[in-house]
VEXMI-9356 format. One line per field, with one value per residue: residue in three letters; x, y, z of N, C-alpha, C in turn; residue number from 0. Coordinates in steps of 0.2 Angstrom, whole numbers, plus 5000, padded with zeros to 4 digits. Layout:
# residues N
type <- (ala, ...) .
nx <- (X, ...) .
ny <- (Y, ...) .
nz <- (Z, ...) .
cax <- (X, ...) .
cay <- (Y, ...) .
caz <- (Z, ...) .
cx <- (X, ...) .
cy <- (Y, ...) .
cz <- (Z, ...) .
seq <- (NUM, ...) .
END
This chain:
# residues 72
type <- (met, lys, ser, leu, thr, arg, ser, leu, thr, lys, val, leu, gln, arg, val, his, arg, asn, glu, gln, gly, ala, val, ser, leu, glu, thr, ile, leu, ile, ile, gly, ala, ile, ala, leu, pro, ile, leu, ile, phe, ile, leu, lys, tyr, gly, trp, pro, lys, ile, arg, glu, tyr, phe, ala, ala, asn, val, asp, ile, leu, gly, ala, glu, thr, lys, lys, leu, thr, ser, gly, gln) .
nx <- (5459, 5466, 5479, 5482, 5481, 5491, 5502, 5501, 5503, 5516, 5523, 5520, 5527, 5540, 5542, 5540, 5551, 5562, 5575, 5581, 5586, 5582, 5592, 5593, 5581, 5580, 5591, 5586, 5575, 5582, 5589, 5578, 5572, 5582, 5582, 5569, 5566, 5576, 5572, 5559, 5563, 5570, 5560, 5551, 5559, 5569, 5564, 5556, 5565, 5574, 5565, 5561, 5574, 5576, 5565, 5568, 5579, 5575, 5567, 5576, 5584, 5574, 5572, 5585, 5585, 5575, 5581, 5592, 5586, 5578, 5588, 5596) .
ny <- (5420, 5431, 5427, 5425, 5438, 5444, 5437, 5440, 5454, 5454, 5448, 5458, 5469, 5464, 5463, 5476, 5482, 5476, 5480, 5475, 5475, 5488, 5497, 5493, 5496, 5509, 5513, 5509, 5518, 5530, 5529, 5528, 5540, 5548, 5543, 5544, 5558, 5560, 5550, 5556, 5568, 5563, 5556, 5567, 5577, 5571, 5560, 5563, 5569, 5558, 5549, 5555, 5555, 5541, 5538, 5545, 5539, 5526, 5528, 5531, 5519, 5511, 5516, 5513, 5499, 5496, 5501, 5492, 5479, 5480, 5481, 5492) .
nz <- (5408, 5411, 5411, 5398, 5393, 5400, 5395, 5381, 5382, 5386, 5375, 5366, 5371, 5371, 5357, 5353, 5359, 5352, 5342, 5331, 5314, 5312, 5307, 5294, 5289, 5291, 5282, 5270, 5269, 5268, 5256, 5248, 5249, 5243, 5230, 5225, 5222, 5212, 5202, 5199, 5193, 5182, 5175, 5172, 5165, 5158, 5151, 5140, 5131, 5129, 5124, 5111, 5105, 5104, 5096, 5084, 5080, 5078, 5067, 5057, 5057, 5052, 5039, 5034, 5035, 5026, 5014, 5013, 5012, 5000, 4991, 4987) .
cax <- (5460, 5471, 5486, 5482, 5482, 5498, 5507, 5501, 5506, 5524, 5525, 5520, 5532, 5546, 5542, 5541, 5558, 5566, 5577, 5585, 5583, 5580, 5597, 5592, 5575, 5582, 5595, 5581, 5571, 5586, 5590, 5571, 5571, 5587, 5581, 5563, 5567, 5580, 5567, 5554, 5566, 5572, 5554, 5548, 5563, 5574, 5561, 5554, 5571, 5576, 5560, 5562, 5580, 5575, 5560, 5571, 5584, 5571, 5564, 5582, 5585, 5569, 5573, 5591, 5583, 5571, 5586, 5596, 5581, 5576, 5594, 5598) .
cay <- (5425, 5436, 5424, 5426, 5445, 5445, 5434, 5444, 5460, 5453, 5447, 5464, 5473, 5461, 5465, 5483, 5484, 5473, 5485, 5472, 5477, 5495, 5500, 5491, 5499, 5516, 5513, 5509, 5524, 5535, 5527, 5529, 5548, 5551, 5540, 5546, 5565, 5559, 5547, 5561, 5573, 5560, 5555, 5573, 5581, 5567, 5555, 5566, 5569, 5551, 5546, 5558, 5552, 5534, 5538, 5548, 5534, 5520, 5529, 5531, 5512, 5508, 5518, 5510, 5492, 5496, 5501, 5485, 5473, 5481, 5480, 5498) .
caz <- (5403, 5414, 5409, 5391, 5392, 5402, 5390, 5375, 5384, 5387, 5369, 5362, 5374, 5368, 5350, 5353, 5361, 5348, 5337, 5326, 5308, 5312, 5303, 5287, 5287, 5290, 5276, 5264, 5269, 5266, 5249, 5244, 5250, 5239, 5224, 5223, 5218, 5206, 5198, 5197, 5189, 5176, 5171, 5170, 5161, 5154, 5147, 5134, 5127, 5128, 5119, 5105, 5103, 5101, 5090, 5078, 5077, 5075, 5060, 5053, 5057, 5048, 5032, 5032, 5034, 5019, 5008, 5013, 5010, 4993, 4987, 4984) .
cx <- (5465, 5478, 5487, 5484, 5489, 5503, 5507, 5504, 5514, 5526, 5525, 5525, 5539, 5547, 5543, 5548, 5563, 5568, 5581, 5581, 5582, 5585, 5595, 5586, 5576, 5586, 5590, 5577, 5575, 5587, 5583, 5570, 5576, 5584, 5574, 5563, 5571, 5575, 5562, 5557, 5568, 5565, 5551, 5552, 5567, 5570, 5559, 5559, 5574, 5571, 5560, 5569, 5579, 5570, 5563, 5576, 5581, 5569, 5570, 5584, 5580, 5570, 5579, 5589, 5580, 5576, 5590, 5592, 5579, 5582, 5597, 5605) .
cy <- (5430, 5433, 5425, 5433, 5447, 5443, 5438, 5451, 5459, 5452, 5454, 5469, 5471, 5463, 5472, 5486, 5481, 5478, 5482, 5473, 5484, 5499, 5499, 5495, 5507, 5518, 5513, 5515, 5530, 5535, 5529, 5537, 5551, 5549, 5543, 5553, 5564, 5555, 5552, 5565, 5569, 5559, 5562, 5577, 5577, 5563, 5557, 5566, 5562, 5548, 5549, 5556, 5545, 5534, 5540, 5542, 5527, 5521, 5529, 5523, 5509, 5509, 5514, 5502, 5491, 5496, 5495, 5480, 5474, 5481, 5486, 5500) .
cz <- (5405, 5411, 5402, 5389, 5394, 5397, 5383, 5376, 5384, 5380, 5365, 5365, 5371, 5361, 5349, 5354, 5356, 5342, 5331, 5319, 5307, 5307, 5296, 5285, 5286, 5284, 5270, 5264, 5266, 5258, 5245, 5244, 5245, 5231, 5221, 5219, 5212, 5200, 5195, 5192, 5182, 5172, 5169, 5165, 5156, 5149, 5141, 5129, 5125, 5123, 5112, 5102, 5100, 5095, 5084, 5075, 5075, 5068, 5055, 5052, 5052, 5041, 5030, 5030, 5027, 5013, 5007, 5010, 5003, 4988, 4984, 4988) .
seq <- (0, 1, 2, 3, 4, 5, 6, 7, 8, 9, 10, 11, 12, 13, 14, 15, 16, 17, 18, 19, 20, 21, 22, 23, 24, 25, 26, 27, 28, 29, 30, 31, 32, 33, 34, 35, 36, 37, 38, 39, 40, 41, 42, 43, 44, 45, 46, 47, 48, 49, 50, 51, 52, 53, 54, 55, 56, 57, 58, 59, 60, 61, 62, 63, 64, 65, 66, 67, 68, 69, 70, 71) .
END
């Protein structure tokens, strides 16, 4: 049992010391920290305006389509 505990301890120490991939993880966290506030801002303030713009233009497009299909 002692040998299993020692080998498990060695493996855990080796994994804990391994810093491979830390730069990638830090980069992802920084990008997320920058992107999250931008996304929240866009969803809170920009999305209602975008939705209104598209809704108005879809209505216009629908009216124009009806005119074309009815032959006017």
